[in-house]
C-alpha positions as CSV (number, residue, x, y, z in Angstrom):
1,M,108.7,73.8,88.8
2,E,105.4,71.9,88.7
3,A,106.8,69.6,86.0
4,V,109.9,68.9,88.0
5,M,107.8,68.0,91.0
6,A,105.6,65.8,88.8
7,C,108.6,64.1,87.4
8,W,110.0,63.5,90.9
9,E,106.6,62.0,92.0
10,L,106.6,59.8,88.9
11,E,110.2,58.6,89.7
12,K,109.1,57.8,93.3
13,S,106.1,55.8,92.0
14,L,108.2,53.9,89.5
15,Q,110.8,53.2,92.1
16,S,108.2,51.8,94.5
17,L,106.7,49.6,91.8
18,T,110.0,48.3,90.4
19,G,112.2,48.4,93.6
20,V,115.0,50.0,91.6
21,S,116.4,53.4,92.2
22,P,117.6,55.5,89.3
23,G,121.2,54.7,89.9
24,E,120.7,50.9,90.0
25,G,120.1,48.2,87.5
26,T,123.2,48.5,85.3
27,G,124.6,45.0,85.8
28,A,126.1,43.0,82.9
29,T,123.7,40.1,83.1
30,M,120.0,41.0,83.3
31,S,116.7,39.3,83.0
32,D,113.9,40.8,81.0
33,D,112.5,42.5,84.2
34,D,115.8,44.1,84.9
35,E,116.0,45.5,81.3
36,E,112.5,47.0,81.8
37,Q,113.6,48.6,85.0
38,V,116.7,50.2,83.4
39,G,114.5,51.4,80.6
40,Y,112.3,53.2,83.2
41,K,115.4,54.8,84.7
42,E,116.6,56.0,81.3
43,K,113.2,57.5,80.5
44,I,113.1,59.3,83.8
45,V,116.6,60.7,83.3
46,D,115.6,61.9,79.8
47,I,112.5,63.6,81.1
48,R,114.4,65.2,84.0
49,E,116.9,66.6,81.5
50,E,114.3,67.9,79.1
51,I,112.0,69.7,81.6
52,P,114.4,72.6,82.5
53,R,114.9,73.3,78.7
54,K,111.2,73.8,78.2
55,R,109.8,77.2,78.9
56,R,106.3,78.1,79.7
57,A,104.3,78.4,76.5
58,G,103.6,82.0,75.5
59,K,106.5,83.4,77.6
60,L,109.5,84.7,75.5
61,P,112.8,85.5,77.2
62,G,113.2,89.0,78.5
63,D,116.0,90.0,76.1
64,T,114.0,88.8,73.1
65,T,111.0,90.8,74.3
66,S,113.2,93.9,74.8
67,L,114.3,93.7,71.1
68,L,110.8,93.4,69.9
69,K,109.5,96.2,72.1
70,A,112.3,98.5,71.0
71,W,111.3,97.9,67.3
72,W,107.6,98.5,68.4
73,Q,108.4,101.8,70.1
74,S,110.4,103.1,67.2
75,H,107.6,102.3,64.8
76,S,104.6,103.1,67.0
77,K,102.7,105.0,64.4
78,W,102.7,102.0,62.0
79,P,103.8,98.9,63.8
80,Y,103.8,96.6,60.8
81,P,107.4,95.3,60.1
82,T,108.5,94.7,56.5
83,E,109.7,91.3,55.4
84,E,113.2,92.7,55.8
85,D,112.5,93.9,59.3
86,K,111.1,90.5,60.2
87,A,114.1,88.7,58.8
88,R,116.4,90.9,60.8
89,L,114.3,90.3,64.0
90,V,114.4,86.5,63.3
91,Q,118.3,86.7,63.2
92,E,118.5,89.0,66.3
93,T,116.0,87.1,68.5
94,G,116.4,83.5,67.4
95,L,112.7,83.2,67.1
96,Q,110.8,81.7,64.1
97,L,109.1,84.0,61.6
98,K,105.7,82.7,62.8
99,Q,106.6,83.7,66.4
100,I,107.6,87.2,65.2
101,N,104.4,87.6,63.3
102,N,102.3,86.3,66.2
103,W,104.1,88.6,68.7
104,F,103.3,91.7,66.5
105,I,99.6,90.6,66.0
106,N,99.2,90.2,69.7
107,Q,101.0,93.4,70.5
108,R,98.9,95.4,68.1
109,K,95.7,93.8,69.6
110,R,96.7,94.6,73.2
111,N,98.4,98.0,72.8
112,W,98.1,99.7,69.5
113,H,94.3,100.1,68.9
114,S,93.6,100.9,72.5
115,N,96.4,103.5,72.8
116,P,94.7,106.9,72.6
117,S,98.0,108.7,71.8
118,S,98.3,106.7,68.6
119,S,97.2,108.8,65.7
120,T,95.8,105.8,63.9
121,S,93.7,104.4,66.8
122,V,90.6,102.6,65.6
123,K,87.2,104.1,66.5
124,S,84.7,101.8,68.0
125,K,82.1,100.5,65.6
126,R,78.5,100.6,66.7
127,K,75.6,98.6,65.2
128,R,72.7,100.8,64.3
C-alpha cells in the first residue's frame, strides 16, 4: 500500500511539474516537451501496474506456505528434503529451488532445534 501511495504522490508531483494529467498528451503532433510528458505518463502507468504484482519480500503466499509446512510436519524428525522432494515441491509451489532451500534452512533454524519434542534437538554448546 505504501508503494501505491508513493506512486500516487510521484504522479501528482510530475503532473504539477509538467501540467499534464496521465490521460492527456496523446495528440498526433507533438513538440519535444510533449513527447517527454507522454513518456512520464507511460512510466507512471507502467509503475502503477507493476506495484500490485510485487509482494513483500520474504512473504510467501499462504497456500505455498501450507504445502511446505505439511511436508515439514510429516518429516519433523529429519526435515531435510531429498532432491526428489525438492523437485516435487518446486512443481507444487511454483517457487524456485533456492527459495525452497532457504525456506527449509530458515524453518529449521526457527523451529526444529528449539523444539524440545524433537528427538534430535541440538544441545547448547558451552565454552569452558
